[in-house]
PyMOL Python script that loads the backbone (N, CA, C, O; Angstrom):
from pymol import cmd

cmd.read_pdbstr("""\
ATOM      1  N   MET A   1     157.953 145.171 191.186  1.00  0.00           N
ATOM      2  CA  MET A   1     157.561 145.255 189.803  1.00  0.00           C
ATOM      3  C   MET A   1     156.567 144.137 189.510  1.00  0.00           C
ATOM      4  O   MET A   1     156.686 143.027 190.030  1.00  0.00           O
ATOM      5  N   ILE A   2     155.600 144.444 188.680  1.00  0.00           N
ATOM      6  CA  ILE A   2     154.585 143.456 188.322  1.00  0.00           C
ATOM      7  C   ILE A   2     155.122 142.601 187.185  1.00  0.00           C
ATOM      8  O   ILE A   2     155.528 143.110 186.140  1.00  0.00           O
ATOM      9  N   SER A   3     155.116 141.302 187.410  1.00  0.00           N
ATOM     10  CA  SER A   3     155.551 140.409 186.334  1.00  0.00           C
ATOM     11  C   SER A   3     154.325 139.987 185.532  1.00  0.00           C
ATOM     12  O   SER A   3     153.277 139.658 186.089  1.00  0.00           O
ATOM     13  N   ILE A   4     154.484 140.006 184.220  1.00  0.00           N
ATOM     14  CA  ILE A   4     153.371 139.672 183.334  1.00  0.00           C
ATOM     15  C   ILE A   4     153.918 138.803 182.210  1.00  0.00           C
ATOM     16  O   ILE A   4     155.013 139.035 181.698  1.00  0.00           O
ATOM     17  N   ASP A   5     153.152 137.823 181.848  1.00  0.00           N
ATOM     18  CA  ASP A   5     153.540 136.924 180.771  1.00  0.00           C
ATOM     19  C   ASP A   5     153.469 137.680 179.437  1.00  0.00           C
ATOM     20  O   ASP A   5     152.625 138.560 179.265  1.00  0.00           O
ATOM     21  N   PHE A   6     154.353 137.337 178.502  1.00  0.00           N
ATOM     22  CA  PHE A   6     154.414 138.009 177.205  1.00  0.00           C
ATOM     23  C   PHE A   6     153.106 137.857 176.431  1.00  0.00           C
ATOM     24  O   PHE A   6     152.618 138.823 175.844  1.00  0.00           O
ATOM     25  N   SER A   7     152.540 136.663 176.426  1.00  0.00           N
ATOM     26  CA  SER A   7     151.295 136.440 175.677  1.00  0.00           C
ATOM     27  C   SER A   7     150.134 137.237 176.285  1.00  0.00           C
ATOM     28  O   SER A   7     149.263 137.712 175.556  1.00  0.00           O
ATOM     29  N   LEU A   8     150.117 137.385 177.605  1.00  0.00           N
ATOM     30  CA  LEU A   8     149.085 138.195 178.250  1.00  0.00           C
ATOM     31  C   LEU A   8     149.255 139.670 177.897  1.00  0.00           C
ATOM     32  O   LEU A   8     148.268 140.369 177.670  1.00  0.00           O
ATOM     33  N   ALA A   9     150.476 140.139 177.850  1.00  0.00           N
ATOM     34  CA  ALA A   9     150.743 141.530 177.488  1.00  0.00           C
ATOM     35  C   ALA A   9     150.289 141.807 176.057  1.00  0.00           C
ATOM     36  O   ALA A   9     149.670 142.837 175.790  1.00  0.00           O
ATOM     37  N   ILE A  10     150.592 140.896 175.142  1.00  0.00           N
ATOM     38  CA  ILE A  10     150.165 141.057 173.745  1.00  0.00           C
ATOM     39  C   ILE A  10     148.641 141.029 173.662  1.00  0.00           C
ATOM     40  O   ILE A  10     148.052 141.818 172.924  1.00  0.00           O
ATOM     41  N   SER A  11     148.004 140.143 174.398  1.00  0.00           N
ATOM     42  CA  SER A  11     146.541 140.043 174.391  1.00  0.00           C
ATOM     43  C   SER A  11     145.904 141.326 174.917  1.00  0.00           C
ATOM     44  O   SER A  11     144.935 141.812 174.334  1.00  0.00           O
ATOM     45  N   LEU A  12     146.429 141.879 176.003  1.00  0.00           N
ATOM     46  CA  LEU A  12     145.912 143.138 176.537  1.00  0.00           C
ATOM     47  C   LEU A  12     146.117 144.291 175.555  1.00  0.00           C
ATOM     48  O   LEU A  12     145.237 145.136 175.391  1.00  0.00           O
ATOM     49  N   TYR A  13     147.266 144.322 174.913  1.00  0.00           N
ATOM     50  CA  TYR A  13     147.540 145.371 173.929  1.00  0.00           C
ATOM     51  C   TYR A  13     146.544 145.287 172.774  1.00  0.00           C
ATOM     52  O   TYR A  13     145.994 146.308 172.359  1.00  0.00           O
ATOM     53  N   ILE A  14     146.309 144.106 172.259  1.00  0.00           N
ATOM     54  CA  ILE A  14     145.361 143.927 171.151  1.00  0.00           C
ATOM     55  C   ILE A  14     143.949 144.278 171.591  1.00  0.00           C
ATOM     56  O   ILE A  14     143.203 144.902 170.836  1.00  0.00           O
ATOM     57  N   LEU A  15     143.576 143.892 172.789  1.00  0.00           N
ATOM     58  CA  LEU A  15     142.250 144.195 173.313  1.00  0.00           C
ATOM     59  C   LEU A  15     142.037 145.699 173.446  1.00  0.00           C
ATOM     60  O   LEU A  15     140.985 146.208 173.059  1.00  0.00           O
ATOM     61  N   ILE A  16     143.008 146.407 173.981  1.00  0.00           N
ATOM     62  CA  ILE A  16     142.902 147.858 174.123  1.00  0.00           C
ATOM     63  C   ILE A  16     142.851 148.529 172.753  1.00  0.00           C
ATOM     64  O   ILE A  16     142.083 149.469 172.550  1.00  0.00           O
ATOM     65  N   PHE A  17     143.660 148.050 171.819  1.00  0.00           N
ATOM     66  CA  PHE A  17     143.690 148.610 170.473  1.00  0.00           C
ATOM     67  C   PHE A  17     142.338 148.422 169.779  1.00  0.00           C
ATOM     68  O   PHE A  17     141.816 149.362 169.181  1.00  0.00           O
ATOM     69  N   LEU A  18     141.776 147.226 169.854  1.00  0.00           N
ATOM     70  CA  LEU A  18     140.495 146.953 169.213  1.00  0.00           C
ATOM     71  C   LEU A  18     139.348 147.735 169.857  1.00  0.00           C
ATOM     72  O   LEU A  18     138.441 148.193 169.162  1.00  0.00           O
ATOM     73  N   ASN A  19     139.388 147.886 171.162  1.00  0.00           N
ATOM     74  CA  ASN A  19     138.369 148.691 171.843  1.00  0.00           C
ATOM     75  C   ASN A  19     138.452 150.162 171.418  1.00  0.00           C
ATOM     76  O   ASN A  19     137.423 150.814 171.244  1.00  0.00           O
ATOM     77  N   THR A  20     139.643 150.674 171.255  1.00  0.00           N
ATOM     78  CA  THR A  20     139.820 152.046 170.797  1.00  0.00           C
ATOM     79  C   THR A  20     139.261 152.221 169.388  1.00  0.00           C
ATOM     80  O   THR A  20     138.572 153.203 169.109  1.00  0.00           O
ATOM     81  N   ILE A  21     139.552 151.280 168.508  1.00  0.00           N
ATOM     82  CA  ILE A  21     139.025 151.324 167.138  1.00  0.00           C
ATOM     83  C   ILE A  21     137.501 151.266 167.164  1.00  0.00           C
ATOM     84  O   ILE A  21     136.848 152.000 166.422  1.00  0.00           O
ATOM     85  N   LEU A  22     136.924 150.411 168.000  1.00  0.00           N
ATOM     86  CA  LEU A  22     135.473 150.279 168.105  1.00  0.00           C
ATOM     87  C   LEU A  22     134.829 151.578 168.587  1.00  0.00           C
ATOM     88  O   LEU A  22     133.794 151.983 168.058  1.00  0.00           O
ATOM     89  N   ILE A  23     135.415 152.223 169.564  1.00  0.00           N
ATOM     90  CA  ILE A  23     134.873 153.475 170.097  1.00  0.00           C
ATOM     91  C   ILE A  23     134.928 154.573 169.038  1.00  0.00           C
ATOM     92  O   ILE A  23     133.965 155.321 168.867  1.00  0.00           O
ATOM     93  N   ILE A  24     136.043 154.669 168.334  1.00  0.00           N
ATOM     94  CA  ILE A  24     136.167 155.668 167.275  1.00  0.00           C
ATOM     95  C   ILE A  24     135.137 155.416 166.183  1.00  0.00           C
ATOM     96  O   ILE A  24     134.527 156.360 165.679  1.00  0.00           O
ATOM     97  N   TRP A  25     134.938 154.165 165.814  1.00  0.00           N
ATOM     98  CA  TRP A  25     133.956 153.809 164.779  1.00  0.00           C
ATOM     99  C   TRP A  25     132.544 154.175 165.214  1.00  0.00           C
ATOM    100  O   TRP A  25     131.773 154.718 164.422  1.00  0.00           O
ATOM    101  N   LEU A  26     132.196 153.883 166.462  1.00  0.00           N
ATOM    102  CA  LEU A  26     130.859 154.193 166.959  1.00  0.00           C
ATOM    103  C   LEU A  26     130.596 155.696 167.001  1.00  0.00           C
ATOM    104  O   LEU A  26     129.498 156.143 166.670  1.00  0.00           O
ATOM    105  N   VAL A  27     131.590 156.469 167.403  1.00  0.00           N
ATOM    106  CA  VAL A  27     131.429 157.918 167.447  1.00  0.00           C
ATOM    107  C   VAL A  27     131.238 158.471 166.038  1.00  0.00           C
ATOM    108  O   VAL A  27     130.370 159.316 165.821  1.00  0.00           O
ATOM    109  N   ASN A  28     132.037 158.006 165.081  1.00  0.00           N
ATOM    110  CA  ASN A  28     131.908 158.474 163.704  1.00  0.00           C
ATOM    111  C   ASN A  28     130.579 158.045 163.095  1.00  0.00           C
ATOM    112  O   ASN A  28     129.972 158.808 162.343  1.00  0.00           O
ATOM    113  N   LYS A  29     130.121 156.842 163.407  1.00  0.00           N
ATOM    114  CA  LYS A  29     128.850 156.358 162.873  1.00  0.00           C
ATOM    115  C   LYS A  29     127.701 157.191 163.409  1.00  0.00           C
ATOM    116  O   LYS A  29     126.758 157.489 162.676  1.00  0.00           O
ATOM    117  N   LYS A  30     127.767 157.567 164.664  1.00  0.00           N
ATOM    118  CA  LYS A  30     126.717 158.383 165.266  1.00  0.00           C
ATOM    119  C   LYS A  30     126.668 159.761 164.612  1.00  0.00           C
ATOM    120  O   LYS A  30     125.583 160.303 164.400  1.00  0.00           O
ATOM    121  N   GLN A  31     127.814 160.327 164.295  1.00  0.00           N
ATOM    122  CA  GLN A  31     127.851 161.636 163.654  1.00  0.00           C
ATOM    123  C   GLN A  31     127.316 161.564 162.230  1.00  0.00           C
ATOM    124  O   GLN A  31     126.679 162.513 161.772  1.00  0.00           O
ATOM    125  N   LYS A  32     127.556 160.470 161.519  1.00  0.00           N
ATOM    126  CA  LYS A  32     127.081 160.330 160.147  1.00  0.00           C
ATOM    127  C   LYS A  32     125.586 160.068 160.087  1.00  0.00           C
ATOM    128  O   LYS A  32     124.954 160.368 159.074  1.00  0.00           O
ATOM    129  N   ASP A  33     125.005 159.518 161.144  1.00  0.00           N
ATOM    130  CA  ASP A  33     123.595 159.177 161.150  1.00  0.00           C
ATOM    131  C   ASP A  33     122.689 160.355 161.499  1.00  0.00           C
ATOM    132  O   ASP A  33     121.472 160.188 161.579  1.00  0.00           O
ATOM    133  N   LYS A  34     123.250 161.520 161.703  1.00  0.00           N
ATOM    134  CA  LYS A  34     122.427 162.679 162.014  1.00  0.00           C
ATOM    135  C   LYS A  34     121.538 162.988 160.817  1.00  0.00           C
ATOM    136  O   LYS A  34     121.919 162.778 159.665  1.00  0.00           O
ATOM    137  N   ASP A  35     120.359 163.485 161.114  1.00  0.00           N
ATOM    138  CA  ASP A  35     119.410 163.808 160.053  1.00  0.00           C
ATOM    139  C   ASP A  35     119.918 164.969 159.215  1.00  0.00           C
ATOM    140  O   ASP A  35     120.335 165.999 159.744  1.00  0.00           O
ATOM    141  N   LEU A  36     119.877 164.789 157.924  1.00  0.00           N
ATOM    142  CA  LEU A  36     120.241 165.855 157.014  1.00  0.00           C
ATOM    143  C   LEU A  36     118.964 166.522 156.535  1.00  0.00           C
ATOM    144  O   LEU A  36     118.039 165.845 156.085  1.00  0.00           O
ATOM    145  N   THR A  37     118.908 167.818 156.626  1.00  0.00           N
ATOM    146  CA  THR A  37     117.733 168.537 156.166  1.00  0.00           C
ATOM    147  C   THR A  37     118.125 169.432 155.003  1.00  0.00           C
ATOM    148  O   THR A  37     119.254 169.917 154.920  1.00  0.00           O
ATOM    149  N   LEU A  38     117.185 169.635 154.124  1.00  0.00           N
ATOM    150  CA  LEU A  38     117.423 170.457 152.957  1.00  0.00           C
ATOM    151  C   LEU A  38     116.283 171.456 152.848  1.00  0.00           C
ATOM    152  O   LEU A  38     115.112 171.078 152.821  1.00  0.00           O
ATOM    153  N   GLU A  39     116.632 172.714 152.786  1.00  0.00           N
ATOM    154  CA  GLU A  39     115.612 173.745 152.699  1.00  0.00           C
ATOM    155  C   GLU A  39     115.026 173.790 151.293  1.00  0.00           C
ATOM    156  O   GLU A  39     115.681 173.408 150.322  1.00  0.00           O
ATOM    157  N   ASP A  40     113.788 174.259 151.195  1.00  0.00           N
ATOM    158  CA  ASP A  40     113.099 174.316 149.908  1.00  0.00           C
ATOM    159  C   ASP A  40     113.777 175.262 148.914  1.00  0.00           C
ATOM    160  O   ASP A  40     113.635 175.095 147.703  1.00  0.00           O
ATOM    161  N   LYS A  41     114.504 176.243 149.418  1.00  0.00           N
ATOM    162  CA  LYS A  41     115.126 177.202 148.507  1.00  0.00           C
ATOM    163  C   LYS A  41     116.275 176.586 147.700  1.00  0.00           C
ATOM    164  O   LYS A  41     116.715 177.178 146.715  1.00  0.00           O
ATOM    165  N   PHE A  42     116.764 175.419 148.096  1.00  0.00           N
ATOM    166  CA  PHE A  42     117.846 174.769 147.368  1.00  0.00           C
ATOM    167  C   PHE A  42     117.345 173.710 146.380  1.00  0.00           C
ATOM    168  O   PHE A  42     118.136 173.174 145.603  1.00  0.00           O
ATOM    169  N   ILE A  43     116.056 173.403 146.398  1.00  0.00           N
ATOM    170  CA  ILE A  43     115.494 172.413 145.487  1.00  0.00           C
ATOM    171  C   ILE A  43     114.939 173.148 144.271  1.00  0.00           C
ATOM    172  O   ILE A  43     114.090 174.030 144.400  1.00  0.00           O
ATOM    173  N   TRP A  44     115.428 172.776 143.094  1.00  0.00           N
ATOM    174  CA  TRP A  44     115.033 173.426 141.855  1.00  0.00           C
ATOM    175  C   TRP A  44     114.308 172.414 140.975  1.00  0.00           C
ATOM    176  O   TRP A  44     114.578 171.214 141.023  1.00  0.00           O
ATOM    177  N   PHE A  45     113.385 172.926 140.174  1.00  0.00           N
ATOM    178  CA  PHE A  45     112.622 172.110 139.244  1.00  0.00           C
ATOM    179  C   PHE A  45     112.765 172.730 137.863  1.00  0.00           C
ATOM    180  O   PHE A  45     112.403 173.889 137.658  1.00  0.00           O
ATOM    181  N   CYS A  46     113.289 171.963 136.917  1.00  0.00           N
ATOM    182  CA  CYS A  46     113.490 172.464 135.555  1.00  0.00           C
ATOM    183  C   CYS A  46     112.148 172.490 134.827  1.00  0.00           C
ATOM    184  O   CYS A  46     111.421 171.497 134.804  1.00  0.00           O
ATOM    185  N   SER A  47     111.836 173.629 134.241  1.00  0.00           N
ATOM    186  CA  SER A  47     110.567 173.773 133.527  1.00  0.00           C
ATOM    187  C   SER A  47     110.625 173.188 132.122  1.00  0.00           C
ATOM    188  O   SER A  47     109.584 173.037 131.483  1.00  0.00           O
ATOM    189  N   VAL A  48     111.813 172.856 131.624  1.00  0.00           N
ATOM    190  CA  VAL A  48     111.946 172.312 130.269  1.00  0.00           C
ATOM    191  C   VAL A  48     111.961 170.784 130.293  1.00  0.00           C
ATOM    192  O   VAL A  48     111.155 170.146 129.615  1.00  0.00           O
ATOM    193  N   CYS A  49     112.872 170.195 131.069  1.00  0.00           N
ATOM    194  CA  CYS A  49     113.007 168.730 131.058  1.00  0.00           C
ATOM    195  C   CYS A  49     112.393 168.075 132.296  1.00  0.00           C
ATOM    196  O   CYS A  49     112.484 166.857 132.451  1.00  0.00           O
ATOM    197  N   THR A  50     111.777 168.848 133.168  1.00  0.00           N
ATOM    198  CA  THR A  50     111.121 168.394 134.401  1.00  0.00           C
ATOM    199  C   THR A  50     112.060 167.647 135.340  1.00  0.00           C
ATOM    200  O   THR A  50     111.635 166.740 136.055  1.00  0.00           O
ATOM    201  N   TYR A  51     113.313 168.019 135.338  1.00  0.00           N
ATOM    202  CA  TYR A  51     114.317 167.401 136.210  1.00  0.00           C
ATOM    203  C   TYR A  51     114.366 168.167 137.531  1.00  0.00           C
ATOM    204  O   TYR A  51     114.423 169.397 137.535  1.00  0.00           O
ATOM    205  N   THR A  52     114.344 167.459 138.626  1.00  0.00           N
ATOM    206  CA  THR A  52     114.471 168.068 139.941  1.00  0.00           C
ATOM    207  C   THR A  52     115.919 167.944 140.384  1.00  0.00           C
ATOM    208  O   THR A  52     116.482 166.850 140.371  1.00  0.00           O
ATOM    209  N   TYR A  53     116.528 169.065 140.778  1.00  0.00           N
ATOM    210  CA  TYR A  53     117.931 169.054 141.166  1.00  0.00           C
ATOM    211  C   TYR A  53     118.159 169.983 142.345  1.00  0.00           C
ATOM    212  O   TYR A  53     117.281 170.753 142.734  1.00  0.00           O
ATOM    213  N   ILE A  54     119.354 169.893 142.900  1.00  0.00           N
ATOM    214  CA  ILE A  54     119.715 170.683 144.078  1.00  0.00           C
ATOM    215  C   ILE A  54     120.803 171.670 143.675  1.00  0.00           C
ATOM    216  O   ILE A  54     121.798 171.300 143.051  1.00  0.00           O
ATOM    217  N   ASN A  55     120.600 172.912 144.036  1.00  0.00           N
ATOM    218  CA  ASN A  55     121.596 173.949 143.819  1.00  0.00           C
ATOM    219  C   ASN A  55     121.746 174.701 145.137  1.00  0.00           C
ATOM    220  O   ASN A  55     120.813 175.378 145.570  1.00  0.00           O
ATOM    221  N   THR A  56     122.896 174.592 145.775  1.00  0.00           N
ATOM    222  CA  THR A  56     123.081 175.171 147.101  1.00  0.00           C
ATOM    223  C   THR A  56     123.399 176.659 147.074  1.00  0.00           C
ATOM    224  O   THR A  56     123.502 177.288 148.127  1.00  0.00           O
ATOM    225  N   LYS A  57     123.555 177.226 145.886  1.00  0.00           N
ATOM    226  CA  LYS A  57     123.760 178.667 145.800  1.00  0.00           C
ATOM    227  C   LYS A  57     122.414 179.353 145.981  1.00  0.00           C
ATOM    228  O   LYS A  57     121.379 178.821 145.579  1.00  0.00           O
ATOM    229  N   GLU A  58     122.432 180.507 146.571  1.00  0.00           N
ATOM    230  CA  GLU A  58     121.191 181.234 146.808  1.00  0.00           C
ATOM    231  C   GLU A  58     120.928 182.219 145.673  1.00  0.00           C
ATOM    232  O   GLU A  58     120.657 183.395 145.914  1.00  0.00           O
ATOM    233  N   ASP A  59     121.008 181.732 144.439  1.00  0.00           N
ATOM    234  CA  ASP A  59     120.747 182.559 143.267  1.00  0.00           C
ATOM    235  C   ASP A  59     119.275 182.542 142.921  1.00  0.00           C
ATOM    236  O   ASP A  59     118.534 181.656 143.347  1.00  0.00           O
ATOM    237  N   MET A  60     118.857 183.532 142.143  1.00  0.00           N
ATOM    238  CA  MET A  60     117.479 183.574 141.660  1.00  0.00           C
ATOM    239  C   MET A  60     117.338 182.800 140.348  1.00  0.00           C
ATOM    240  O   MET A  60     116.239 182.369 140.000  1.00  0.00           O
ATOM    241  N   ILE A  61     118.445 182.620 139.620  1.00  0.00           N
ATOM    242  CA  ILE A  61     118.433 181.885 138.356  1.00  0.00           C
ATOM    243  C   ILE A  61     119.469 180.776 138.454  1.00  0.00           C
ATOM    244  O   ILE A  61     120.584 180.985 138.931  1.00  0.00           O
ATOM    245  N   SER A  62     119.075 179.584 137.989  1.00  0.00           N
ATOM    246  CA  SER A  62     119.960 178.431 138.042  1.00  0.00           C
ATOM    247  C   SER A  62     119.955 177.732 136.690  1.00  0.00           C
ATOM    248  O   SER A  62     118.987 177.814 135.934  1.00  0.00           O
ATOM    249  N   VAL A  63     121.059 177.039 136.399  1.00  0.00           N
ATOM    250  CA  VAL A  63     121.170 176.288 135.153  1.00  0.00           C
ATOM    251  C   VAL A  63     120.925 174.819 135.456  1.00  0.00           C
ATOM    252  O   VAL A  63     121.535 174.250 136.361  1.00  0.00           O
ATOM    253  N   CYS A  64     120.031 174.214 134.692  1.00  0.00           N
ATOM    254  CA  CYS A  64     119.712 172.797 134.877  1.00  0.00           C
ATOM    255  C   CYS A  64     120.921 171.951 134.486  1.00  0.00           C
ATOM    256  O   CYS A  64     121.483 172.153 133.410  1.00  0.00           O
ATOM    257  N   PRO A  65     121.332 171.012 135.332  1.00  0.00           N
ATOM    258  CA  PRO A  65     122.490 170.182 134.997  1.00  0.00           C
ATOM    259  C   PRO A  65     122.202 169.168 133.892  1.00  0.00           C
ATOM    260  O   PRO A  65     123.135 168.658 133.272  1.00  0.00           O
ATOM    261  N   ARG A  66     120.949 168.871 133.636  1.00  0.00           N
ATOM    262  CA  ARG A  66     120.611 167.887 132.610  1.00  0.00           C
ATOM    263  C   ARG A  66     120.511 168.506 131.216  1.00  0.00           C
ATOM    264  O   ARG A  66     121.157 168.039 130.277  1.00  0.00           O
ATOM    265  N   CYS A  67     119.703 169.556 131.083  1.00  0.00           N
ATOM    266  CA  CYS A  67     119.471 170.106 129.746  1.00  0.00           C
ATOM    267  C   CYS A  67     120.145 171.455 129.515  1.00  0.00           C
ATOM    268  O   CYS A  67     120.222 171.905 128.372  1.00  0.00           O
ATOM    269  N   GLY A  68     120.631 172.109 130.560  1.00  0.00           N
ATOM    270  CA  GLY A  68     121.334 173.375 130.413  1.00  0.00           C
ATOM    271  C   GLY A  68     120.434 174.598 130.319  1.00  0.00           C
ATOM    272  O   GLY A  68     120.925 175.700 130.073  1.00  0.00           O
ATOM    273  N   SER A  69     119.142 174.433 130.508  1.00  0.00           N
ATOM    274  CA  SER A  69     118.237 175.583 130.434  1.00  0.00           C
ATOM    275  C   SER A  69     118.284 176.373 131.743  1.00  0.00           C
ATOM    276  O   SER A  69     118.637 175.854 132.802  1.00  0.00           O
ATOM    277  N   TYR A  70     117.915 177.640 131.625  1.00  0.00           N
ATOM    278  CA  TYR A  70     117.896 178.518 132.792  1.00  0.00           C
ATOM    279  C   TYR A  70     116.537 178.434 133.459  1.00  0.00           C
ATOM    280  O   TYR A  70     115.504 178.403 132.791  1.00  0.00           O
ATOM    281  N   ASN A  71     116.548 178.397 134.783  1.00  0.00           N
ATOM    282  CA  ASN A  71     115.314 178.327 135.563  1.00  0.00           C
ATOM    283  C   ASN A  71     115.322 179.446 136.584  1.00  0.00           C
ATOM    284  O   ASN A  71     116.349 179.752 137.190  1.00  0.00           O
ATOM    285  N   LYS A  72     114.157 180.051 136.765  1.00  0.00           N
ATOM    286  CA  LYS A  72     114.023 181.146 137.708  1.00  0.00           C
ATOM    287  C   LYS A  72     113.304 180.624 138.945  1.00  0.00           C
ATOM    288  O   LYS A  72     112.313 179.901 138.837  1.00  0.00           O
ATOM    289  N   LYS A  73     113.796 180.986 140.098  1.00  0.00           N
ATOM    290  CA  LYS A  73     113.189 180.562 141.352  1.00  0.00           C
ATOM    291  C   LYS A  73     112.024 181.499 141.650  1.00  0.00           C
ATOM    292  O   LYS A  73     112.158 182.722 141.621  1.00  0.00           O
ATOM    293  N   ILE A  74     110.886 180.888 141.936  1.00  0.00           N
ATOM    294  CA  ILE A  74     109.717 181.669 142.278  1.00  0.00           C
ATOM    295  C   ILE A  74     109.747 181.895 143.784  1.00  0.00           C
ATOM    296  O   ILE A  74     109.770 180.946 144.568  1.00  0.00           O
ATOM    297  N   VAL A  75     109.747 183.153 144.171  1.00  0.00           N
ATOM    298  CA  VAL A  75     109.830 183.522 145.585  1.00  0.00           C
ATOM    299  C   VAL A  75     108.427 183.582 146.151  1.00  0.00           C
ATOM    300  O   VAL A  75     107.557 184.268 145.614  1.00  0.00           O
ATOM    301  N   ASP A  76     108.212 182.861 147.235  1.00  0.00           N
ATOM    302  CA  ASP A  76     106.919 182.860 147.911  1.00  0.00           C
ATOM    303  C   ASP A  76     106.913 184.015 148.913  1.00  0.00           C
ATOM    304  O   ASP A  76     107.651 183.987 149.898  1.00  0.00           O
ATOM    305  N   ILE A  77     106.076 185.037 148.661  1.00  0.00           N
ATOM    306  CA  ILE A  77     106.038 186.215 149.514  1.00  0.00           C
ATOM    307  C   ILE A  77     104.810 186.180 150.428  1.00  0.00           C
ATOM    308  O   ILE A  77     104.502 187.180 151.076  1.00  0.00           O
ATOM    309  N   SER A  78     104.122 185.075 150.489  1.00  0.00           N
ATOM    310  CA  SER A  78     102.930 185.007 151.325  1.00  0.00           C
ATOM    311  C   SER A  78     103.315 185.120 152.799  1.00  0.00           C
ATOM    312  O   SER A  78     104.362 184.628 153.219  1.00  0.00           O
ATOM    313  N   PRO A  79     102.448 185.779 153.580  1.00  0.00           N
ATOM    314  CA  PRO A  79     102.769 185.948 155.009  1.00  0.00           C
ATOM    315  C   PRO A  79     102.712 184.600 155.725  1.00  0.00           C
ATOM    316  O   PRO A  79     101.837 183.775 155.464  1.00  0.00           O
ATOM    317  N   SER A  80     103.670 184.398 156.634  1.00  0.00           N
ATOM    318  CA  SER A  80     103.695 183.123 157.349  1.00  0.00           C
ATOM    319  C   SER A  80     103.184 183.256 158.747  1.00  0.00           C
ATOM    320  O   SER A  80     103.140 182.272 159.485  1.00  0.00           O
TER     321      SER A  80
END
""", "prot")
cmd.dss("prot")
cmd.show_as("cartoon", "prot")
cmd.util.cbc("prot")
cmd.orient("prot")
């Protein structure tokens, strides 16, 4: 059997625990740093109060969160 001092065992346990926490933190940080992209169809511009806002619903009409007016999305039908 391997004999190990109590203080060494506690030190190894703490070291392994902290390394595990560090690895988990690095993995989560890498996932959060991914580039977020937003398509143009979700960006709305209010024609009344000139407020730019995001609406993730794919509706043709949206309500401005600032002034409450209805805005219609202009669909670009030009050939790409």
